[in-house]
NUDO-202812 format. One record per residue (C-alpha): x, y negated, z. Coordinates in steps of 0.25 Angstrom, whole numbers, padded with zeros to 4 digits. Layout:
<sites>
<site><x>X</x><y>Y</y><z>Z</z></site>
...
</sites>
This chain:
<sites>
<site><x>-0923</x><y>-0857</y><z>-0354</z></site>
<site><x>-0935</x><y>-0864</y><z>-0348</z></site>
<site><x>-0947</x><y>-0869</y><z>-0356</z></site>
<site><x>-0960</x><y>-0876</y><z>-0351</z></site>
<site><x>-0967</x><y>-0862</y><z>-0350</z></site>
<site><x>-0958</x><y>-0852</y><z>-0344</z></site>
<site><x>-0947</x><y>-0849</y><z>-0334</z></site>
<site><x>-0937</x><y>-0838</y><z>-0340</z></site>
<site><x>-0938</x><y>-0825</y><z>-0332</z></site>
<site><x>-0927</x><y>-0815</y><z>-0332</z></site>
<site><x>-0932</x><y>-0801</y><z>-0329</z></site>
<site><x>-0924</x><y>-0790</y><z>-0322</z></site>
<site><x>-0922</x><y>-0783</y><z>-0335</z></site>
<site><x>-0916</x><y>-0796</y><z>-0341</z></site>
<site><x>-0907</x><y>-0799</y><z>-0330</z></site>
<site><x>-0902</x><y>-0785</y><z>-0329</z></site>
<site><x>-0898</x><y>-0786</y><z>-0344</z></site>
<site><x>-0888</x><y>-0798</y><z>-0341</z></site>
<site><x>-0877</x><y>-0789</y><z>-0336</z></site>
<site><x>-0872</x><y>-0798</y><z>-0325</z></site>
<site><x>-0859</x><y>-0792</y><z>-0319</z></site>
<site><x>-0855</x><y>-0791</y><z>-0305</z></site>
<site><x>-0844</x><y>-0800</y><z>-0307</z></site>
<site><x>-0853</x><y>-0811</y><z>-0313</z></site>
<site><x>-0862</x><y>-0810</y><z>-0301</z></site>
<site><x>-0851</x><y>-0810</y><z>-0291</z></site>
<site><x>-0845</x><y>-0822</y><z>-0297</z></site>
<site><x>-0858</x><y>-0830</y><z>-0298</z></site>
<site><x>-0861</x><y>-0827</y><z>-0283</z></site>
<site><x>-0847</x><y>-0832</y><z>-0279</z></site>
<site><x>-0848</x><y>-0844</y><z>-0288</z></site>
<site><x>-0861</x><y>-0848</y><z>-0281</z></site>
<site><x>-0855</x><y>-0846</y><z>-0267</z></site>
<site><x>-0844</x><y>-0856</y><z>-0271</z></site>
<site><x>-0854</x><y>-0866</y><z>-0276</z></site>
<site><x>-0861</x><y>-0865</y><z>-0263</z></site>
<site><x>-0848</x><y>-0868</y><z>-0256</z></site>
<site><x>-0848</x><y>-0880</y><z>-0266</z></site>
<site><x>-0862</x><y>-0884</y><z>-0263</z></site>
<site><x>-0867</x><y>-0882</y><z>-0277</z></site>
<site><x>-0875</x><y>-0869</y><z>-0274</z></site>
<site><x>-0884</x><y>-0866</y><z>-0263</z></site>
<site><x>-0892</x><y>-0854</y><z>-0257</z></site>
<site><x>-0902</x><y>-0854</y><z>-0246</z></site>
<site><x>-0905</x><y>-0842</y><z>-0236</z></site>
<site><x>-0915</x><y>-0833</y><z>-0241</z></site>
<site><x>-0930</x><y>-0834</y><z>-0236</z></site>
<site><x>-0936</x><y>-0821</y><z>-0231</z></site>
<site><x>-0950</x><y>-0816</y><z>-0228</z></site>
<site><x>-0952</x><y>-0803</y><z>-0221</z></site>
<site><x>-0967</x><y>-0799</y><z>-0220</z></site>
<site><x>-0971</x><y>-0788</y><z>-0211</z></site>
<site><x>-0975</x><y>-0779</y><z>-0222</z></site>
<site><x>-0960</x><y>-0776</y><z>-0226</z></site>
<site><x>-0959</x><y>-0786</y><z>-0237</z></site>
<site><x>-0946</x><y>-0795</y><z>-0239</z></site>
<site><x>-0948</x><y>-0808</y><z>-0246</z></site>
<site><x>-0936</x><y>-0817</y><z>-0249</z></site>
<site><x>-0932</x><y>-0830</y><z>-0256</z></site>
<site><x>-0918</x><y>-0834</y><z>-0259</z></site>
<site><x>-0913</x><y>-0848</y><z>-0265</z></site>
<site><x>-0900</x><y>-0852</y><z>-0271</z></site>
<site><x>-0896</x><y>-0863</y><z>-0281</z></site>
<site><x>-0884</x><y>-0869</y><z>-0288</z></site>
<site><x>-0880</x><y>-0882</y><z>-0295</z></site>
<site><x>-0871</x><y>-0875</y><z>-0305</z></site>
<site><x>-0879</x><y>-0869</y><z>-0312</z></site>
<site><x>-0891</x><y>-0877</y><z>-0307</z></site>
<site><x>-0900</x><y>-0866</y><z>-0303</z></site>
<site><x>-0908</x><y>-0862</y><z>-0291</z></site>
<site><x>-0913</x><y>-0848</y><z>-0288</z></site>
<site><x>-0924</x><y>-0843</y><z>-0279</z></site>
<site><x>-0926</x><y>-0828</y><z>-0277</z></site>
<site><x>-0938</x><y>-0822</y><z>-0271</z></site>
<site><x>-0939</x><y>-0807</y><z>-0267</z></site>
<site><x>-0950</x><y>-0798</y><z>-0261</z></site>
<site><x>-0946</x><y>-0784</y><z>-0256</z></site>
<site><x>-0958</x><y>-0776</y><z>-0253</z></site>
<site><x>-0956</x><y>-0761</y><z>-0249</z></site>
<site><x>-0970</x><y>-0758</y><z>-0254</z></site>
<site><x>-0967</x><y>-0762</y><z>-0268</z></site>
<site><x>-0963</x><y>-0748</y><z>-0271</z></site>
<site><x>-0978</x><y>-0744</y><z>-0269</z></site>
<site><x>-0981</x><y>-0752</y><z>-0280</z></site>
<site><x>-0970</x><y>-0748</y><z>-0289</z></site>
<site><x>-0962</x><y>-0761</y><z>-0287</z></site>
<site><x>-0948</x><y>-0763</y><z>-0283</z></site>
<site><x>-0947</x><y>-0767</y><z>-0268</z></site>
<site><x>-0940</x><y>-0780</y><z>-0271</z></site>
<site><x>-0945</x><y>-0790</y><z>-0281</z></site>
<site><x>-0940</x><y>-0804</y><z>-0283</z></site>
<site><x>-0938</x><y>-0816</y><z>-0292</z></site>
<site><x>-0928</x><y>-0827</y><z>-0295</z></site>
<site><x>-0932</x><y>-0841</y><z>-0299</z></site>
<site><x>-0922</x><y>-0850</y><z>-0304</z></site>
<site><x>-0922</x><y>-0866</y><z>-0305</z></site>
<site><x>-0913</x><y>-0877</y><z>-0309</z></site>
<site><x>-0907</x><y>-0881</y><z>-0296</z></site>
<site><x>-0906</x><y>-0895</y><z>-0300</z></site>
<site><x>-0920</x><y>-0898</y><z>-0306</z></site>
<site><x>-0928</x><y>-0887</y><z>-0301</z></site>
<site><x>-0933</x><y>-0882</y><z>-0314</z></site>
<site><x>-0936</x><y>-0867</y><z>-0316</z></site>
<site><x>-0925</x><y>-0860</y><z>-0324</z></site>
<site><x>-0928</x><y>-0845</y><z>-0323</z></site>
<site><x>-0934</x><y>-0833</y><z>-0315</z></site>
<site><x>-0926</x><y>-0820</y><z>-0313</z></site>
<site><x>-0930</x><y>-0807</y><z>-0309</z></site>
<site><x>-0926</x><y>-0806</y><z>-0294</z></site>
<site><x>-0924</x><y>-0791</y><z>-0293</z></site>
<site><x>-0913</x><y>-0792</y><z>-0302</z></site>
<site><x>-0907</x><y>-0804</y><z>-0296</z></site>
<site><x>-0908</x><y>-0797</y><z>-0282</z></site>
<site><x>-0901</x><y>-0784</y><z>-0287</z></site>
<site><x>-0890</x><y>-0790</y><z>-0294</z></site>
<site><x>-0887</x><y>-0802</y><z>-0284</z></site>
<site><x>-0887</x><y>-0793</y><z>-0272</z></site>
<site><x>-0876</x><y>-0784</y><z>-0279</z></site>
<site><x>-0868</x><y>-0796</y><z>-0283</z></site>
<site><x>-0868</x><y>-0801</y><z>-0269</z></site>
<site><x>-0863</x><y>-0788</y><z>-0264</z></site>
<site><x>-0853</x><y>-0788</y><z>-0275</z></site>
<site><x>-0848</x><y>-0802</y><z>-0271</z></site>
<site><x>-0846</x><y>-0797</y><z>-0257</z></site>
<site><x>-0839</x><y>-0784</y><z>-0261</z></site>
<site><x>-0830</x><y>-0792</y><z>-0270</z></site>
<site><x>-0824</x><y>-0798</y><z>-0257</z></site>
<site><x>-0827</x><y>-0787</y><z>-0247</z></site>
<site><x>-0826</x><y>-0773</y><z>-0254</z></site>
<site><x>-0813</x><y>-0765</y><z>-0257</z></site>
<site><x>-0810</x><y>-0766</y><z>-0272</z></site>
<site><x>-0808</x><y>-0751</y><z>-0273</z></site>
<site><x>-0822</x><y>-0747</y><z>-0268</z></site>
<site><x>-0827</x><y>-0735</y><z>-0276</z></site>
<site><x>-0838</x><y>-0729</y><z>-0267</z></site>
<site><x>-0851</x><y>-0736</y><z>-0266</z></site>
<site><x>-0863</x><y>-0732</y><z>-0257</z></site>
<site><x>-0877</x><y>-0737</y><z>-0259</z></site>
<site><x>-0887</x><y>-0736</y><z>-0248</z></site>
<site><x>-0900</x><y>-0739</y><z>-0255</z></site>
<site><x>-0900</x><y>-0736</y><z>-0270</z></site>
<site><x>-0910</x><y>-0746</y><z>-0276</z></site>
<site><x>-0908</x><y>-0758</y><z>-0285</z></site>
<site><x>-0897</x><y>-0765</y><z>-0276</z></site>
<site><x>-0889</x><y>-0752</y><z>-0276</z></site>
<site><x>-0889</x><y>-0752</y><z>-0291</z></site>
<site><x>-0886</x><y>-0767</y><z>-0292</z></site>
<site><x>-0874</x><y>-0765</y><z>-0282</z></site>
<site><x>-0869</x><y>-0752</y><z>-0290</z></site>
<site><x>-0868</x><y>-0760</y><z>-0303</z></site>
<site><x>-0862</x><y>-0772</y><z>-0296</z></site>
<site><x>-0851</x><y>-0765</y><z>-0288</z></site>
<site><x>-0848</x><y>-0756</y><z>-0300</z></site>
<site><x>-0842</x><y>-0768</y><z>-0307</z></site>
<site><x>-0833</x><y>-0772</y><z>-0295</z></site>
<site><x>-0829</x><y>-0759</y><z>-0288</z></site>
<site><x>-0823</x><y>-0745</y><z>-0294</z></site>
<site><x>-0835</x><y>-0737</y><z>-0289</z></site>
<site><x>-0834</x><y>-0722</y><z>-0290</z></site>
<site><x>-0845</x><y>-0717</y><z>-0281</z></site>
<site><x>-0858</x><y>-0722</y><z>-0277</z></site>
<site><x>-0866</x><y>-0716</y><z>-0265</z></site>
<site><x>-0881</x><y>-0717</y><z>-0264</z></site>
<site><x>-0890</x><y>-0717</y><z>-0252</z></site>
<site><x>-0905</x><y>-0722</y><z>-0253</z></site>
<site><x>-0919</x><y>-0719</y><z>-0250</z></site>
<site><x>-0925</x><y>-0718</y><z>-0264</z></site>
<site><x>-0922</x><y>-0706</y><z>-0272</z></site>
<site><x>-0925</x><y>-0713</y><z>-0285</z></site>
<site><x>-0916</x><y>-0725</y><z>-0282</z></site>
<site><x>-0905</x><y>-0715</y><z>-0278</z></site>
<site><x>-0906</x><y>-0708</y><z>-0291</z></site>
<site><x>-0906</x><y>-0721</y><z>-0299</z></site>
<site><x>-0894</x><y>-0726</y><z>-0292</z></site>
<site><x>-0887</x><y>-0713</y><z>-0294</z></site>
<site><x>-0889</x><y>-0713</y><z>-0309</z></site>
<site><x>-0884</x><y>-0728</y><z>-0309</z></site>
<site><x>-0872</x><y>-0724</y><z>-0302</z></site>
<site><x>-0869</x><y>-0712</y><z>-0311</z></site>
<site><x>-0871</x><y>-0721</y><z>-0323</z></site>
<site><x>-0859</x><y>-0729</y><z>-0318</z></site>
<site><x>-0850</x><y>-0717</y><z>-0318</z></site>
<site><x>-0850</x><y>-0717</y><z>-0302</z></site>
<site><x>-0852</x><y>-0705</y><z>-0293</z></site>
<site><x>-0866</x><y>-0706</y><z>-0286</z></site>
<site><x>-0867</x><y>-0699</y><z>-0273</z></site>
<site><x>-0881</x><y>-0699</y><z>-0267</z></site>
<site><x>-0880</x><y>-0698</y><z>-0251</z></site>
<site><x>-0890</x><y>-0692</y><z>-0242</z></site>
<site><x>-0887</x><y>-0702</y><z>-0231</z></site>
<site><x>-0882</x><y>-0716</y><z>-0230</z></site>
<site><x>-0870</x><y>-0712</y><z>-0222</z></site>
<site><x>-0865</x><y>-0703</y><z>-0233</z></site>
<site><x>-0866</x><y>-0714</y><z>-0243</z></site>
<site><x>-0859</x><y>-0725</y><z>-0236</z></site>
<site><x>-0848</x><y>-0717</y><z>-0229</z></site>
<site><x>-0835</x><y>-0719</y><z>-0237</z></site>
<site><x>-0841</x><y>-0728</y><z>-0247</z></site>
<site><x>-0833</x><y>-0741</y><z>-0251</z></site>
<site><x>-0845</x><y>-0749</y><z>-0254</z></site>
<site><x>-0859</x><y>-0748</y><z>-0248</z></site>
<site><x>-0871</x><y>-0755</y><z>-0253</z></site>
<site><x>-0884</x><y>-0754</y><z>-0245</z></site>
<site><x>-0897</x><y>-0759</y><z>-0252</z></site>
<site><x>-0908</x><y>-0752</y><z>-0244</z></site>
<site><x>-0921</x><y>-0759</y><z>-0247</z></site>
<site><x>-0926</x><y>-0767</y><z>-0236</z></site>
<site><x>-0936</x><y>-0760</y><z>-0226</z></site>
<site><x>-0940</x><y>-0766</y><z>-0213</z></site>
<site><x>-0941</x><y>-0752</y><z>-0207</z></site>
<site><x>-0928</x><y>-0746</y><z>-0212</z></site>
<site><x>-0919</x><y>-0741</y><z>-0200</z></site>
<site><x>-0904</x><y>-0744</y><z>-0202</z></site>
<site><x>-0896</x><y>-0732</y><z>-0206</z></site>
<site><x>-0882</x><y>-0737</y><z>-0211</z></site>
<site><x>-0870</x><y>-0738</y><z>-0202</z></site>
<site><x>-0858</x><y>-0747</y><z>-0205</z></site>
<site><x>-0849</x><y>-0737</y><z>-0198</z></site>
<site><x>-0851</x><y>-0727</y><z>-0209</z></site>
<site><x>-0844</x><y>-0736</y><z>-0219</z></site>
<site><x>-0829</x><y>-0733</y><z>-0222</z></site>
<site><x>-0818</x><y>-0743</y><z>-0220</z></site>
<site><x>-0816</x><y>-0752</y><z>-0232</z></site>
<site><x>-0831</x><y>-0752</y><z>-0236</z></site>
<site><x>-0840</x><y>-0763</y><z>-0241</z></site>
<site><x>-0855</x><y>-0763</y><z>-0239</z></site>
<site><x>-0865</x><y>-0772</y><z>-0246</z></site>
<site><x>-0877</x><y>-0772</y><z>-0238</z></site>
<site><x>-0888</x><y>-0778</y><z>-0246</z></site>
<site><x>-0901</x><y>-0773</y><z>-0238</z></site>
<site><x>-0900</x><y>-0783</y><z>-0226</z></site>
<site><x>-0892</x><y>-0772</y><z>-0219</z></site>
<site><x>-0905</x><y>-0766</y><z>-0215</z></site>
<site><x>-0901</x><y>-0752</y><z>-0217</z></site>
<site><x>-0888</x><y>-0754</y><z>-0208</z></site>
<site><x>-0886</x><y>-0752</y><z>-0194</z></site>
<site><x>-0882</x><y>-0766</y><z>-0190</z></site>
<site><x>-0875</x><y>-0761</y><z>-0177</z></site>
<site><x>-0865</x><y>-0755</y><z>-0186</z></site>
<site><x>-0861</x><y>-0767</y><z>-0194</z></site>
<site><x>-0849</x><y>-0770</y><z>-0185</z></site>
<site><x>-0842</x><y>-0759</y><z>-0193</z></site>
<site><x>-0841</x><y>-0769</y><z>-0204</z></site>
<site><x>-0828</x><y>-0777</y><z>-0204</z></site>
<site><x>-0834</x><y>-0788</y><z>-0212</z></site>
<site><x>-0848</x><y>-0792</y><z>-0216</z></site>
<site><x>-0852</x><y>-0802</y><z>-0226</z></site>
<site><x>-0866</x><y>-0807</y><z>-0228</z></site>
<site><x>-0872</x><y>-0815</y><z>-0239</z></site>
<site><x>-0875</x><y>-0829</y><z>-0233</z></site>
<site><x>-0872</x><y>-0833</y><z>-0218</z></site>
<site><x>-0882</x><y>-0845</y><z>-0219</z></site>
<site><x>-0893</x><y>-0836</y><z>-0224</z></site>
<site><x>-0890</x><y>-0826</y><z>-0213</z></site>
<site><x>-0890</x><y>-0837</y><z>-0202</z></site>
<site><x>-0904</x><y>-0841</y><z>-0206</z></site>
<site><x>-0911</x><y>-0828</y><z>-0207</z></site>
<site><x>-0916</x><y>-0821</y><z>-0195</z></site>
<site><x>-0914</x><y>-0807</y><z>-0198</z></site>
<site><x>-0899</x><y>-0806</y><z>-0198</z></site>
<site><x>-0891</x><y>-0796</y><z>-0207</z></site>
<site><x>-0882</x><y>-0793</y><z>-0195</z></site>
<site><x>-0875</x><y>-0798</y><z>-0183</z></site>
<site><x>-0869</x><y>-0812</y><z>-0186</z></site>
<site><x>-0856</x><y>-0808</y><z>-0179</z></site>
<site><x>-0853</x><y>-0797</y><z>-0190</z></site>
<site><x>-0854</x><y>-0806</y><z>-0202</z></site>
<site><x>-0840</x><y>-0810</y><z>-0208</z></site>
<site><x>-0846</x><y>-0821</y><z>-0217</z></site>
<site><x>-0855</x><y>-0822</y><z>-0230</z></site>
<site><x>-0853</x><y>-0820</y><z>-0244</z></site>
<site><x>-0850</x><y>-0835</y><z>-0247</z></site>
<site><x>-0839</x><y>-0835</y><z>-0237</z></site>
<site><x>-0833</x><y>-0822</y><z>-0242</z></site>
<site><x>-0833</x><y>-0827</y><z>-0257</z></site>
<site><x>-0827</x><y>-0841</y><z>-0252</z></site>
<site><x>-0816</x><y>-0833</y><z>-0245</z></site>
<site><x>-0820</x><y>-0838</y><z>-0231</z></site>
<site><x>-0817</x><y>-0824</y><z>-0227</z></site>
<site><x>-0811</x><y>-0811</y><z>-0233</z></site>
<site><x>-0820</x><y>-0800</y><z>-0237</z></site>
<site><x>-0811</x><y>-0789</y><z>-0233</z></site>
<site><x>-0800</x><y>-0790</y><z>-0223</z></site>
<site><x>-0796</x><y>-0775</y><z>-0223</z></site>
<site><x>-0797</x><y>-0764</y><z>-0233</z></site>
<site><x>-0804</x><y>-0756</y><z>-0222</z></site>
<site><x>-0815</x><y>-0766</y><z>-0218</z></site>
<site><x>-0829</x><y>-0762</y><z>-0219</z></site>
<site><x>-0836</x><y>-0774</y><z>-0225</z></site>
<site><x>-0851</x><y>-0777</y><z>-0228</z></site>
<site><x>-0859</x><y>-0788</y><z>-0236</z></site>
<site><x>-0873</x><y>-0788</y><z>-0229</z></site>
<site><x>-0882</x><y>-0798</y><z>-0236</z></site>
<site><x>-0897</x><y>-0802</y><z>-0238</z></site>
<site><x>-0895</x><y>-0808</y><z>-0252</z></site>
<site><x>-0889</x><y>-0822</y><z>-0255</z></site>
<site><x>-0896</x><y>-0832</y><z>-0263</z></site>
<site><x>-0883</x><y>-0835</y><z>-0270</z></site>
<site><x>-0883</x><y>-0821</y><z>-0276</z></site>
<site><x>-0897</x><y>-0824</y><z>-0282</z></site>
<site><x>-0892</x><y>-0837</y><z>-0288</z></site>
<site><x>-0880</x><y>-0831</y><z>-0294</z></site>
<site><x>-0887</x><y>-0819</y><z>-0301</z></site>
<site><x>-0898</x><y>-0829</y><z>-0306</z></site>
<site><x>-0888</x><y>-0838</y><z>-0312</z></site>
<site><x>-0880</x><y>-0827</y><z>-0318</z></site>
<site><x>-0893</x><y>-0821</y><z>-0324</z></site>
<site><x>-0899</x><y>-0834</y><z>-0329</z></site>
<site><x>-0886</x><y>-0838</y><z>-0335</z></site>
<site><x>-0883</x><y>-0825</y><z>-0342</z></site>
<site><x>-0897</x><y>-0824</y><z>-0347</z></site>
<site><x>-0896</x><y>-0837</y><z>-0353</z></site>
<site><x>-0883</x><y>-0834</y><z>-0360</z></site>
<site><x>-0888</x><y>-0821</y><z>-0365</z></site>
<site><x>-0901</x><y>-0828</y><z>-0370</z></site>
<site><x>-0909</x><y>-0818</y><z>-0362</z></site>
<site><x>-0923</x><y>-0818</y><z>-0367</z></site>
<site><x>-0934</x><y>-0822</y><z>-0357</z></site>
<site><x>-0942</x><y>-0811</y><z>-0350</z></site>
<site><x>-0956</x><y>-0809</y><z>-0356</z></site>
<site><x>-0960</x><y>-0812</y><z>-0342</z></site>
<site><x>-0956</x><y>-0827</y><z>-0343</z></site>
<site><x>-0962</x><y>-0834</y><z>-0331</z></site>
<site><x>-0971</x><y>-0846</y><z>-0334</z></site>
<site><x>-0968</x><y>-0859</y><z>-0327</z></site>
</sites>
């Protein structure tokens, strides 16, 4: 798909048309975890820059020998983008051949981030959540809430979705999306009402340096599972002892980054250890479990591989925005 003049670029619209299933995404993530164990795939801890003006800049790197691909995802979160009519988060994925270093493709980073994050949550939920979970609560109603809704719909018998967020347009949009799936949508006036009694809790509150924590793990019912995809910023960390098990995405990454997600003694293990069976994701039906994560580069690699391979199989036409070499 490479010629001397262009690198193929796959837009968000094109990637959305691929119809990747949650099962495909989870299987690819777990496959790459096994390859890391066999030393035929690798990931590096993400690099982060935090300017004083509230921006969040991040780069993540992962590679595989089978297939021979390397991806680098770069993302900028700027809370002031809304003033310009832009999404707060924008990013790009560059893909190279991991053997010879030649460029392979460029993919829209916003789609990769949305889908891989939900896929990582689903991978953890596969091992940590009760199979009969039917009530899901969303704290934050934006892009990640929608991607998690569709991912979890495929693997849990969801009947009710509770919504709590700060933006009315996002709440309205997510409510419509929920009802389109023939699920009851309940808009809550406070976070406590949303999470109390829910089987699955998804928190995806957009990062804000000045947001005071407002979520209390003691509100959660016995047997619940929480996917915390917002750096746990809206949670009162003093209440995390209420969780019976907490899995993070990558112990190596957590050890190297200065701003810890939570107290190390509260961490049971990471996603790779969970998938490899080094510990059990749920010891008792009544356990309150959580997956708290920053975003694993293996997830970006998994979704990039899946998207690129499926696009090639479908002979997806290149975007009119092909990027010159």
